A tleap script that builds the chain and sets N, CA, C and O, in Angstrom:
source leaprc.protein.ff14SB
mol = sequence {
  NMET SER LYS LYS GLN ASP LYS GLN ALA ASN
  GLU GLU LEU LYS ASP LEU ARG GLU GLU ILE
  ASP GLU PHE LYS ARG GLU LYS GLU HIE VAL
  LYS SER ILE ILE GLY GLN ILE GLY GLY VAL
  PRO ALA LEU ASN THR LYS VAL SER ASN THR
  ILE PHE VAL ILE LEU ILE VAL LEU CYS LEU
  ILE ALA SER ILE VAL THR LYS GLU LEU ALA
  ILE SER PRO CPHE
}
set mol.1.N position { 46.504 26.051 -37.047 }
set mol.1.CA position { 46.394 24.601 -36.996 }
set mol.1.C position { 46.105 24.078 -38.397 }
set mol.1.O position { 45.449 24.734 -39.206 }
set mol.2.N position { 46.598 22.913 -38.650 }
set mol.2.CA position { 46.336 22.300 -39.951 }
set mol.2.C position { 44.992 21.573 -39.908 }
set mol.2.O position { 44.406 21.368 -38.845 }
set mol.3.N position { 44.534 21.199 -41.073 }
set mol.3.CA position { 43.253 20.495 -41.150 }
set mol.3.C position { 43.310 19.173 -40.401 }
set mol.3.O position { 42.326 18.750 -39.793 }
set mol.4.N position { 44.468 18.525 -40.449 }
set mol.4.CA position { 44.624 17.247 -39.758 }
set mol.4.C position { 44.502 17.440 -38.241 }
set mol.4.O position { 43.865 16.641 -37.554 }
set mol.5.N position { 45.114 18.497 -37.735 }
set mol.5.CA position { 45.033 18.777 -36.302 }
set mol.5.C position { 43.614 19.177 -35.906 }
set mol.5.O position { 43.127 18.797 -34.842 }
set mol.6.N position { 42.947 19.958 -36.782 }
set mol.6.CA position { 41.556 20.338 -36.519 }
set mol.6.C position { 40.658 19.106 -36.444 }
set mol.6.O position { 39.818 18.974 -35.554 }
set mol.7.N position { 40.863 18.220 -37.399 }
set mol.7.CA position { 40.058 16.999 -37.434 }
set mol.7.C position { 40.302 16.155 -36.193 }
set mol.7.O position { 39.367 15.604 -35.611 }
set mol.8.N position { 41.561 16.059 -35.793 }
set mol.8.CA position { 41.913 15.266 -34.614 }
set mol.8.C position { 41.312 15.898 -33.351 }
set mol.8.O position { 40.786 15.198 -32.486 }
set mol.9.N position { 41.397 17.236 -33.259 }
set mol.9.CA position { 40.831 17.931 -32.097 }
set mol.9.C position { 39.317 17.739 -32.042 }
set mol.9.O position { 38.758 17.528 -30.966 }
set mol.10.N position { 38.650 17.811 -33.197 }
set mol.10.CA position { 37.203 17.609 -33.242 }
set mol.10.C position { 36.822 16.192 -32.840 }
set mol.10.O position { 35.818 15.985 -32.158 }
set mol.11.N position { 37.615 15.222 -33.258 }
set mol.11.CA position { 37.349 13.832 -32.879 }
set mol.11.C position { 37.525 13.637 -31.376 }
set mol.11.O position { 36.747 12.922 -30.745 }
set mol.12.N position { 38.554 14.277 -30.801 }
set mol.12.CA position { 38.776 14.170 -29.363 }
set mol.12.C position { 37.613 14.811 -28.596 }
set mol.12.O position { 37.148 14.272 -27.592 }
set mol.13.N position { 37.151 15.970 -29.085 }
set mol.13.CA position { 36.009 16.625 -28.442 }
set mol.13.C position { 34.762 15.757 -28.517 }
set mol.13.O position { 34.006 15.658 -27.551 }
set mol.14.N position { 34.553 15.134 -29.662 }
set mol.14.CA position { 33.409 14.254 -29.835 }
set mol.14.C position { 33.491 13.076 -28.863 }
set mol.14.O position { 32.500 12.716 -28.227 }
set mol.15.N position { 34.679 12.483 -28.754 }
set mol.15.CA position { 34.871 11.365 -27.825 }
set mol.15.C position { 34.622 11.804 -26.383 }
set mol.15.O position { 33.987 11.089 -25.608 }
set mol.16.N position { 35.128 12.985 -26.036 }
set mol.16.CA position { 34.926 13.483 -24.670 }
set mol.16.C position { 33.450 13.735 -24.385 }
set mol.16.O position { 32.970 13.425 -23.294 }
set mol.17.N position { 32.732 14.289 -25.344 }
set mol.17.CA position { 31.290 14.518 -25.153 }
set mol.17.C position { 30.545 13.197 -24.972 }
set mol.17.O position { 29.637 13.091 -24.148 }
set mol.18.N position { 30.942 12.199 -25.751 }
set mol.18.CA position { 30.308 10.882 -25.617 }
set mol.18.C position { 30.589 10.288 -24.246 }
set mol.18.O position { 29.704 9.691 -23.633 }
set mol.19.N position { 31.821 10.448 -23.759 }
set mol.19.CA position { 32.163 9.937 -22.421 }
set mol.19.C position { 31.374 10.671 -21.341 }
set mol.19.O position { 30.914 10.055 -20.380 }
set mol.20.N position { 31.219 11.979 -21.497 }
set mol.20.CA position { 30.445 12.757 -20.527 }
set mol.20.C position { 28.992 12.311 -20.529 }
set mol.20.O position { 28.391 12.150 -19.467 }
set mol.21.N position { 28.420 12.108 -21.715 }
set mol.21.CA position { 27.037 11.635 -21.804 }
set mol.21.C position { 26.875 10.266 -21.155 }
set mol.21.O position { 25.897 10.024 -20.446 }
set mol.22.N position { 27.829 9.373 -21.395 }
set mol.22.CA position { 27.786 8.037 -20.778 }
set mol.22.C position { 27.884 8.152 -19.263 }
set mol.22.O position { 27.178 7.456 -18.534 }
set mol.23.N position { 28.769 9.040 -18.791 }
set mol.23.CA position { 28.911 9.258 -17.352 }
set mol.23.C position { 27.600 9.741 -16.745 }
set mol.23.O position { 27.191 9.265 -15.686 }
set mol.24.N position { 26.942 10.686 -17.413 }
set mol.24.CA position { 25.665 11.209 -16.905 }
set mol.24.C position { 24.602 10.123 -16.849 }
set mol.24.O position { 23.821 10.066 -15.899 }
set mol.25.N position { 24.566 9.252 -17.872 }
set mol.25.CA position { 23.587 8.151 -17.862 }
set mol.25.C position { 23.869 7.199 -16.696 }
set mol.25.O position { 22.950 6.770 -15.998 }
set mol.26.N position { 25.145 6.874 -16.495 }
set mol.26.CA position { 25.500 5.977 -15.388 }
set mol.26.C position { 25.184 6.622 -14.043 }
set mol.26.O position { 24.725 5.949 -13.120 }
set mol.27.N position { 25.430 7.920 -13.934 }
set mol.27.CA position { 25.143 8.645 -12.692 }
set mol.27.C position { 23.653 8.582 -12.365 }
set mol.27.O position { 23.281 8.328 -11.220 }
set mol.28.N position { 22.804 8.811 -13.358 }
set mol.28.CA position { 21.362 8.736 -13.141 }
set mol.28.C position { 20.925 7.321 -12.776 }
set mol.28.O position { 20.024 7.136 -11.958 }
set mol.29.N position { 21.557 6.337 -13.376 }
set mol.29.CA position { 21.235 4.937 -13.068 }
set mol.29.C position { 21.575 4.628 -11.610 }
set mol.29.O position { 20.792 3.993 -10.904 }
set mol.30.N position { 22.739 5.079 -11.171 }
set mol.30.CA position { 23.155 4.849 -9.775 }
set mol.30.C position { 22.209 5.574 -8.822 }
set mol.30.O position { 21.843 5.026 -7.782 }
set mol.31.N position { 21.808 6.806 -9.165 }
set mol.31.CA position { 20.875 7.541 -8.313 }
set mol.31.C position { 19.553 6.802 -8.175 }
set mol.31.O position { 18.969 6.762 -7.092 }
set mol.32.N position { 19.082 6.220 -9.268 }
set mol.32.CA position { 17.810 5.499 -9.206 }
set mol.32.C position { 17.939 4.248 -8.351 }
set mol.32.O position { 17.010 3.902 -7.620 }
set mol.33.N position { 19.068 3.568 -8.430 }
set mol.33.CA position { 19.284 2.367 -7.611 }
set mol.33.C position { 19.334 2.743 -6.138 }
set mol.33.O position { 18.719 2.075 -5.306 }
set mol.34.N position { 20.056 3.799 -5.810 }
set mol.34.CA position { 20.155 4.233 -4.413 }
set mol.34.C position { 18.786 4.656 -3.891 }
set mol.34.O position { 18.447 4.385 -2.739 }
set mol.35.N position { 18.005 5.313 -4.730 }
set mol.35.CA position { 16.651 5.709 -4.331 }
set mol.35.C position { 15.773 4.517 -4.026 }
set mol.35.O position { 14.949 4.564 -3.112 }
set mol.36.N position { 15.943 3.439 -4.791 }
set mol.36.CA position { 15.153 2.231 -4.566 }
set mol.36.C position { 15.576 1.535 -3.282 }
set mol.36.O position { 14.744 0.946 -2.592 }
set mol.37.N position { 16.860 1.598 -2.958 }
set mol.37.CA position { 17.370 0.919 -1.770 }
set mol.37.C position { 16.822 1.551 -0.501 }
set mol.37.O position { 16.573 0.853 0.481 }
set mol.38.N position { 16.634 2.842 -0.511 }
set mol.38.CA position { 16.096 3.479 0.689 }
set mol.38.C position { 16.599 4.883 0.884 }
set mol.38.O position { 16.663 5.363 2.016 }
set mol.39.N position { 16.948 5.536 -0.157 }
set mol.39.CA position { 17.439 6.900 -0.047 }
set mol.39.C position { 16.386 7.848 0.480 }
set mol.39.O position { 16.620 8.518 1.486 }
set mol.40.N position { 15.248 7.927 -0.153 }
set mol.40.CA position { 14.177 8.835 0.233 }
set mol.40.C position { 12.929 8.013 0.501 }
set mol.40.O position { 12.534 7.194 -0.329 }
set mol.41.N position { 12.298 8.227 1.664 }
set mol.41.CA position { 11.094 7.445 1.960 }
set mol.41.C position { 9.967 7.753 0.974 }
set mol.41.O position { 9.793 8.888 0.532 }
set mol.42.N position { 9.228 6.737 0.654 }
set mol.42.CA position { 8.097 6.884 -0.267 }
set mol.42.C position { 6.930 7.543 0.462 }
set mol.42.O position { 6.921 7.634 1.689 }
set mol.43.N position { 5.961 7.995 -0.298 }
set mol.43.CA position { 4.791 8.652 0.277 }
set mol.43.C position { 4.057 7.707 1.228 }
set mol.43.O position { 3.589 8.133 2.283 }
set mol.44.N position { 3.953 6.419 0.859 }
set mol.44.CA position { 3.283 5.439 1.727 }
set mol.44.C position { 3.960 5.360 3.086 }
set mol.44.O position { 3.288 5.269 4.113 }
set mol.45.N position { 5.278 5.393 3.097 }
set mol.45.CA position { 6.024 5.310 4.349 }
set mol.45.C position { 5.769 6.541 5.202 }
set mol.45.O position { 5.573 6.431 6.412 }
set mol.46.N position { 5.770 7.702 4.581 }
set mol.46.CA position { 5.522 8.939 5.333 }
set mol.46.C position { 4.127 8.939 5.936 }
set mol.46.O position { 3.953 9.330 7.090 }
set mol.47.N position { 3.132 8.507 5.173 }
set mol.47.CA position { 1.751 8.467 5.664 }
set mol.47.C position { 1.641 7.472 6.818 }
set mol.47.O position { 1.020 7.768 7.839 }
set mol.48.N position { 2.239 6.304 6.657 }
set mol.48.CA position { 2.194 5.288 7.720 }
set mol.48.C position { 2.845 5.804 8.992 }
set mol.48.O position { 2.304 5.621 10.083 }
set mol.49.N position { 3.992 6.442 8.866 }
set mol.49.CA position { 4.679 6.975 10.042 }
set mol.49.C position { 3.860 8.063 10.721 }
set mol.49.O position { 3.805 8.120 11.949 }
set mol.50.N position { 3.228 8.917 9.944 }
set mol.50.CA position { 2.404 9.988 10.510 }
set mol.50.C position { 1.212 9.413 11.269 }
set mol.50.O position { 0.910 9.854 12.377 }
set mol.51.N position { 0.547 8.447 10.686 }
set mol.51.CA position { -0.588 7.808 11.356 }
set mol.51.C position { -0.138 7.137 12.652 }
set mol.51.O position { -0.830 7.225 13.667 }
set mol.52.N position { 0.999 6.477 12.628 }
set mol.52.CA position { 1.528 5.805 13.818 }
set mol.52.C position { 1.805 6.818 14.926 }
set mol.52.O position { 1.446 6.586 16.081 }
set mol.53.N position { 2.433 7.928 14.586 }
set mol.53.CA position { 2.743 8.951 15.596 }
set mol.53.C position { 1.453 9.534 16.168 }
set mol.53.O position { 1.363 9.756 17.376 }
set mol.54.N position { 0.461 9.783 15.329 }
set mol.54.CA position { -0.822 10.317 15.808 }
set mol.54.C position { -1.482 9.329 16.765 }
set mol.54.O position { -2.013 9.737 17.798 }
set mol.55.N position { -1.457 8.035 16.440 }
set mol.55.CA position { -2.041 7.023 17.334 }
set mol.55.C position { -1.328 6.990 18.682 }
set mol.55.O position { -1.972 6.886 19.726 }
set mol.56.N position { -0.010 7.078 18.661 }
set mol.56.CA position { 0.755 7.069 19.923 }
set mol.56.C position { 0.381 8.289 20.764 }
set mol.56.O position { 0.178 8.162 21.971 }
set mol.57.N position { 0.288 9.457 20.152 }
set mol.57.CA position { -0.069 10.679 20.880 }
set mol.57.C position { -1.488 10.561 21.438 }
set mol.57.O position { -1.737 10.951 22.579 }
set mol.58.N position { -2.415 10.027 20.646 }
set mol.58.CA position { -3.785 9.848 21.139 }
set mol.58.C position { -3.834 8.874 22.315 }
set mol.58.O position { -4.569 9.103 23.276 }
set mol.59.N position { -3.073 7.812 22.249 }
set mol.59.CA position { -3.024 6.856 23.373 }
set mol.59.C position { -2.454 7.519 24.624 }
set mol.59.O position { -2.935 7.279 25.731 }
set mol.60.N position { -1.437 8.346 24.450 }
set mol.60.CA position { -0.850 9.046 25.586 }
set mol.60.C position { -1.873 9.988 26.209 }
set mol.60.O position { -2.029 10.024 27.430 }
set mol.61.N position { -2.561 10.741 25.381 }
set mol.61.CA position { -3.587 11.671 25.890 }
set mol.61.C position { -4.707 10.902 26.585 }
set mol.61.O position { -5.154 11.305 27.659 }
set mol.62.N position { -5.167 9.802 25.991 }
set mol.62.CA position { -6.227 8.992 26.605 }
set mol.62.C position { -5.761 8.437 27.946 }
set mol.62.O position { -6.541 8.383 28.896 }
set mol.63.N position { -4.540 8.037 28.031 }
set mol.63.CA position { -4.003 7.494 29.282 }
set mol.63.C position { -3.980 8.567 30.373 }
set mol.63.O position { -4.336 8.296 31.519 }
set mol.64.N position { -3.570 9.756 30.025 }
set mol.64.CA position { -3.512 10.848 31.009 }
set mol.64.C position { -4.921 11.233 31.455 }
set mol.64.O position { -5.164 11.432 32.645 }
set mol.65.N position { -5.837 11.338 30.516 }
set mol.65.CA position { -7.207 11.740 30.844 }
set mol.65.C position { -7.886 10.687 31.718 }
set mol.65.O position { -8.553 11.046 32.688 }
set mol.66.N position { -7.736 9.404 31.406 }
set mol.66.CA position { -8.386 8.377 32.204 }
set mol.66.C position { -7.805 8.264 33.596 }
set mol.66.O position { -8.516 7.922 34.541 }
set mol.67.N position { -6.519 8.547 33.734 }
set mol.67.CA position { -5.923 8.534 35.084 }
set mol.67.C position { -6.471 9.668 35.919 }
set mol.67.O position { -6.690 9.501 37.119 }
set mol.68.N position { -6.694 10.810 35.314 }
set mol.68.CA position { -7.226 11.964 36.045 }
set mol.68.C position { -8.689 11.741 36.423 }
set mol.68.O position { -9.129 12.217 37.470 }
set mol.69.N position { -9.451 11.028 35.593 }
set mol.69.CA position { -10.855 10.796 35.878 }
set mol.69.C position { -11.071 9.636 36.849 }
set mol.69.O position { -12.100 9.575 37.523 }
set mol.70.N position { -10.136 8.746 36.921 }
set mol.70.CA position { -10.284 7.577 37.788 }
set mol.70.C position { -10.185 8.007 39.250 }
set mol.70.O position { -9.445 8.922 39.608 }
set mol.71.N position { -10.971 7.299 40.088 }
set mol.71.CA position { -10.922 7.565 41.519 }
set mol.71.C position { -9.893 6.616 42.108 }
set mol.71.O position { -10.023 5.394 42.041 }
set mol.72.N position { -8.904 7.201 42.665 }
set mol.72.CA position { -7.800 6.405 43.189 }
set mol.72.C position { -8.145 5.953 44.617 }
set mol.72.O position { -8.618 6.750 45.427 }
set mol.73.N position { -7.903 4.666 44.919 }
set mol.73.CA position { -8.208 4.170 46.276 }
set mol.73.C position { -7.181 4.646 47.293 }
set mol.73.O position { -7.382 4.467 48.494 }
set mol.74.N position { -6.113 5.233 46.851 }
set mol.74.CA position { -5.075 5.646 47.806 }
set mol.74.C position { -5.103 7.116 48.083 }
set mol.74.O position { -4.293 7.613 48.864 }
savepdb mol mol.pdb
quit
């Protein structure tokens, strides 16, 4: 290859690397936007959901226990 072709090939490689870097930056930006929209639940959401499920289970258990202890008129 001549020096001119080498220089041209190096410039093309440089341009391609810059495009790849730009693509990676845009990809990370899109991932962050999707994450904010609702991709992965936050820790607060997980804790709230866990507490809610525990309360529902406790209410169910309390309901079963009180029915068994109650004296039924029938």
